[in-house]
C-alpha positions as CSV (number, residue, x, y, z in Angstrom):
1,X,7.2,11.9,3.7
2,X,5.4,8.8,2.3
3,X,4.4,5.9,4.5
4,X,4.2,2.4,3.3
5,X,1.1,0.4,3.9
6,X,3.1,-2.7,4.9
7,X,4.0,-2.9,8.6
8,X,3.9,-4.9,11.8
9,X,3.5,-4.1,15.5
10,X,3.5,-6.3,18.6
11,X,2.9,-5.2,22.2
12,X,2.8,-7.4,25.4
13,X,1.7,-6.0,28.8
14,X,1.2,-7.5,32.2
15,X,-1.3,-6.1,34.8
16,X,-2.5,-7.1,38.3
17,X,-5.4,-8.9,36.7
18,X,-3.4,-10.8,34.1
19,X,-1.7,-10.0,30.7
20,X,-2.5,-9.3,27.1
21,X,-0.7,-9.0,23.8
22,X,-1.6,-7.4,20.4
23,X,-0.3,-8.3,17.0
24,X,-1.1,-5.9,14.2
25,X,-0.2,-6.4,10.6
26,X,-1.0,-4.3,7.6
27,X,-0.6,-4.7,3.8
28,X,-1.6,-2.5,0.9
29,X,-5.2,-1.9,0.0
30,X,-7.2,0.8,-1.8
31,X,-9.0,1.7,1.4
32,X,-8.7,1.2,5.2
33,X,-10.0,-2.3,5.8
34,X,-9.7,-3.5,9.5
35,X,-10.1,-7.1,10.7
36,X,-10.2,-7.6,14.5
37,X,-9.7,-11.0,16.1
38,X,-11.0,-10.6,19.6
39,X,-12.3,-12.9,22.3
40,X,-16.1,-13.0,22.2
41,X,-16.2,-11.5,25.7
42,X,-14.4,-8.4,24.4
43,X,-16.4,-7.4,21.4
44,X,-17.5,-4.3,23.1
45,X,-14.0,-2.9,22.6
46,X,-14.3,-2.9,18.8
47,X,-15.8,0.6,18.3
48,X,-13.0,2.2,20.3
49,X,-10.4,0.2,18.5
50,X,-11.8,1.2,15.1
51,X,-11.8,4.8,16.1
52,X,-8.1,4.6,17.2
53,X,-7.2,2.9,13.9
54,X,-8.9,5.5,11.8
55,X,-7.0,8.3,13.6
56,X,-3.7,6.5,13.0
57,X,-4.1,5.2,9.4
58,X,-6.0,6.1,6.3
59,X,-5.3,3.1,4.0
60,X,-4.3,-0.5,4.2
61,X,-5.7,-3.9,5.1
62,X,-5.1,-4.3,8.8
63,X,-5.3,-7.5,10.8
64,X,-5.2,-7.1,14.6
65,X,-5.2,-10.1,17.0
66,X,-5.7,-9.8,20.7
67,X,-4.5,-12.5,23.1
68,X,-6.0,-12.0,26.6
69,X,-5.3,-14.0,29.8
70,X,-7.2,-12.9,32.9
71,X,-5.6,-14.0,36.2
72,X,-2.2,-15.5,36.6
73,X,-2.1,-19.2,35.9
74,X,0.5,-20.0,38.5
75,X,-1.5,-18.3,41.3
76,X,-5.0,-19.6,40.6
77,X,-6.9,-22.8,40.8
78,X,-9.0,-24.0,37.9
79,X,-12.6,-23.0,38.7
80,X,-15.5,-25.0,37.2
81,X,-19.1,-24.0,37.0
82,X,-20.6,-27.3,38.1
83,X,-24.1,-26.4,37.0
84,X,-22.9,-25.6,33.5
85,X,-20.7,-28.7,33.4
86,X,-23.7,-30.9,34.3
87,X,-25.8,-29.4,31.5
88,X,-23.1,-30.2,29.0
89,X,-22.7,-33.7,30.3
90,X,-26.4,-34.3,30.2
91,X,-26.5,-33.1,26.6
92,X,-23.6,-35.5,25.8
93,X,-25.5,-38.4,27.5
94,X,-28.6,-37.7,25.5
95,X,-26.6,-37.7,22.2
96,X,-25.1,-41.1,23.1
97,X,-28.6,-42.5,23.7
98,X,-29.6,-41.2,20.3
99,X,-26.6,-42.6,18.5
100,X,-24.5,-45.3,20.1
101,X,-21.8,-45.0,17.5
102,X,-20.7,-41.5,18.6
103,X,-17.0,-41.2,19.4
104,X,-16.1,-40.8,23.1
105,X,-16.0,-37.2,24.3
106,X,-12.6,-35.8,25.1
107,X,-12.7,-34.2,28.6
108,X,-10.5,-31.4,27.4
109,X,-13.2,-30.5,24.9
110,X,-15.7,-30.2,27.7
111,X,-13.4,-27.7,29.5
112,X,-13.3,-25.6,26.3
113,X,-17.1,-25.3,26.2
114,X,-18.1,-21.7,27.0
115,X,-19.0,-21.1,30.6
116,X,-17.6,-24.4,32.0
117,X,-14.3,-22.9,33.2
118,X,-14.9,-19.9,35.5
119,X,-12.4,-17.2,34.8
120,X,-11.2,-14.6,37.2
121,X,-13.3,-11.4,36.9
122,X,-12.0,-7.9,36.3
123,X,-13.7,-4.6,36.0
124,X,-15.0,-4.2,32.5
125,X,-14.0,-0.5,32.1
126,X,-10.5,-1.2,33.4
127,X,-10.1,-4.1,31.1
128,X,-11.4,-2.1,28.1
129,X,-9.0,0.8,28.8
130,X,-6.0,-1.6,29.0
131,X,-7.0,-3.2,25.7
132,X,-7.4,0.1,23.9
133,X,-4.2,1.7,25.4
134,X,-2.1,-1.3,24.4
135,X,-3.7,-1.3,20.9
136,X,-2.6,2.3,20.5
137,X,0.9,1.4,21.4
138,X,0.9,-1.4,18.8
139,X,-0.4,1.1,16.3
140,X,2.5,3.5,17.1
141,X,4.9,0.6,16.4
142,X,3.1,-0.2,13.2
143,X,3.2,3.5,12.1
144,X,6.9,3.7,12.8
145,X,7.5,0.6,10.8
146,X,5.4,2.0,7.9
147,X,7.3,5.3,8.1
148,X,10.7,3.6,7.8
149,X,9.7,1.6,4.8
150,X,8.1,4.7,3.3
151,X,11.4,6.5,3.5
152,X,13.0,3.6,1.6
153,X,10.3,3.9,-1.0
154,X,10.9,7.6,-1.3
155,X,14.6,7.0,-1.9
156,X,13.8,4.4,-4.6
157,X,11.4,6.9,-6.3
158,X,13.9,9.7,-6.2
159,X,16.5,7.5,-7.9
160,X,14.1,6.8,-10.7
161,X,13.1,10.5,-11.0
162,X,16.8,11.4,-11.4
163,X,17.1,8.7,-14.1
164,X,14.0,10.1,-15.9
165,X,15.5,13.6,-15.6
166,X,18.7,12.4,-17.3
167,X,16.7,10.9,-20.2
168,X,14.7,14.1,-20.6
169,X,17.9,16.2,-20.7
170,X,19.5,13.7,-23.2
171,X,16.5,14.0,-25.6
172,X,16.4,17.8,-25.2
173,X,20.1,18.1,-26.1
174,X,19.6,15.9,-29.1
175,X,16.4,17.6,-30.4
176,X,18.1,20.5,-32.4
177,X,20.3,18.2,-34.4
178,X,17.5,15.6,-34.8
179,X,15.1,18.3,-36.2
180,X,17.7,19.7,-38.5
181,X,18.7,16.3,-39.8
182,X,15.0,15.5,-40.4
183,X,14.6,18.8,-42.2
184,X,17.6,18.2,-44.4
185,X,16.5,14.7,-45.2
186,X,13.1,15.8,-46.3
187,X,14.5,18.6,-48.4
188,X,17.0,16.3,-50.1
189,X,14.2,13.8,-51.0
190,X,12.1,16.6,-52.4
191,X,15.0,18.0,-54.5
192,X,15.5,14.6,-56.0
193,X,11.9,14.3,-57.0
194,X,11.6,17.4,-59.1
195,X,12.8,21.0,-59.2
196,X,9.3,22.1,-60.4
197,X,7.6,22.0,-57.0
198,X,6.5,25.2,-55.3
199,X,9.3,26.1,-52.9
200,X,6.9,27.9,-50.5
201,X,4.7,24.8,-50.4
202,X,7.8,22.7,-49.7
203,X,8.8,24.9,-46.8
204,X,5.3,24.7,-45.4
205,X,5.4,20.9,-45.5
206,X,8.8,20.8,-43.9
207,X,7.7,23.0,-41.1
208,X,4.6,20.9,-40.5
209,X,6.6,17.6,-40.4
210,X,9.2,19.2,-38.1
211,X,6.5,20.3,-35.7
212,X,5.1,16.8,-35.6
213,X,8.5,15.5,-34.7
214,X,9.1,18.3,-32.1
215,X,8.7,16.9,-28.5
216,X,9.6,20.1,-26.6
217,X,6.2,20.3,-25.0
218,X,6.3,16.7,-23.9
219,X,9.8,17.2,-22.4
220,X,8.5,20.3,-20.5
221,X,5.6,18.4,-19.1
222,X,7.8,15.5,-18.1
223,X,9.9,18.0,-16.2
224,X,6.9,19.5,-14.6
225,X,5.6,16.1,-13.5
226,X,9.0,15.2,-12.0
227,X,8.9,18.4,-9.9
228,X,5.3,17.6,-8.8
229,X,6.2,14.1,-7.7
230,X,9.1,15.5,-5.6
231,X,6.8,18.1,-4.0
232,X,4.2,15.4,-3.3
233,X,6.8,13.2,-1.6
234,X,7.4,16.0,0.9
235,X,3.7,16.2,2.0
236,X,2.7,14.9,5.4
237,X,-0.7,13.6,4.5
238,X,-1.4,10.4,2.6
239,X,-0.1,10.7,-1.0
240,X,-0.4,7.3,-2.6
241,X,-3.4,8.1,-4.8
242,X,-1.9,11.4,-6.0
243,X,1.4,9.7,-6.9
244,X,-0.5,7.0,-8.8
245,X,-2.2,9.8,-10.8
246,X,1.1,11.4,-11.5
247,X,2.5,8.1,-12.8
248,X,-0.4,8.0,-15.3
249,X,0.6,11.5,-16.5
250,X,4.2,10.6,-16.8
251,X,3.4,7.5,-18.8
252,X,1.1,9.5,-21.1
253,X,4.0,11.8,-22.0
254,X,6.4,8.9,-22.5
255,X,3.8,7.3,-24.9
256,X,3.6,10.6,-26.9
257,X,7.3,10.9,-27.0
258,X,7.5,7.3,-28.4
259,X,4.8,8.0,-31.0
260,X,6.7,11.2,-32.2
261,X,10.0,9.5,-32.3
262,X,11.9,9.7,-35.7
263,X,15.3,8.4,-34.6
264,X,16.5,5.4,-32.6
265,X,17.9,7.5,-29.8
266,X,14.5,9.0,-28.8
267,X,12.8,5.6,-29.2
268,X,15.3,4.1,-26.8
269,X,14.8,7.0,-24.4
270,X,11.0,6.6,-24.5
271,X,11.3,2.9,-23.7
272,X,13.6,3.6,-20.8
273,X,11.2,6.2,-19.5
274,X,8.4,3.6,-19.6
275,X,10.5,1.1,-17.7
276,X,11.4,3.7,-15.0
277,X,7.8,4.9,-14.6
278,X,6.5,1.3,-14.3
279,X,9.1,0.6,-11.6
280,X,7.9,3.6,-9.6
281,X,4.3,2.7,-10.2
282,X,4.8,-0.8,-8.7
283,X,6.3,0.7,-5.6
284,X,3.7,3.4,-5.3
285,X,1.0,0.8,-5.0
286,X,2.3,0.2,-1.5
287,X,2.3,3.9,-0.4
288,X,-0.5,5.1,1.9
């Protein structure tokens, strides 16, 4: 079954050392393009996160944001690194001496300076494992979301395939009468011109013109492509690129059908085929 490239997953978890949350969003993209928003202190997790992502998804632009809180705010006092704070204050004092017009420094901005506030410590390996495990849970949610939307896309495509099949059947049923009418029309015009023309030559010309108007091969290929799309939708691996190629093939046959059209009915069917194919193609851009 197809999977959409659009999805969302969110996981929150609490531990003895604090809590964390992951938000993972994905949209359609030609390749797998991850973007991780991590605290600078947790950049060492990124290789493991990328590996987990590659195992879960093959295409899509993915944005993953980690919110991390070490220690429980209601149980701990705010710890300050006095030496670091003095360094920052000395730097601010020096700047004020250099330029007296500097705006006053907000104390809260001082607290946000890296290293001023001392956070509770936790074992690095333990923290990394918790981050990666929760990320995998978020990926599972995201994958379920993408699978649900993929099922809806598959139903949408199946509806259009049925409509295309109806158009193919309609043209196929009309073709014998269309070809005979075209033959009779050509014969009538030739009879009006002169009775001196070579009858064998006339027959040859009629056969050639009839062959040019015959779209049996195009109808057969349209039917084959419809079957191939249905088979592809049942595959478990990523199928977006293959479906996109099949849309190109379907559109090529619809264009040929349009160019060979000699009556209004087949022209209308060709136009309807193009509309249905384009509707599928737009949705397939979002399939992994």
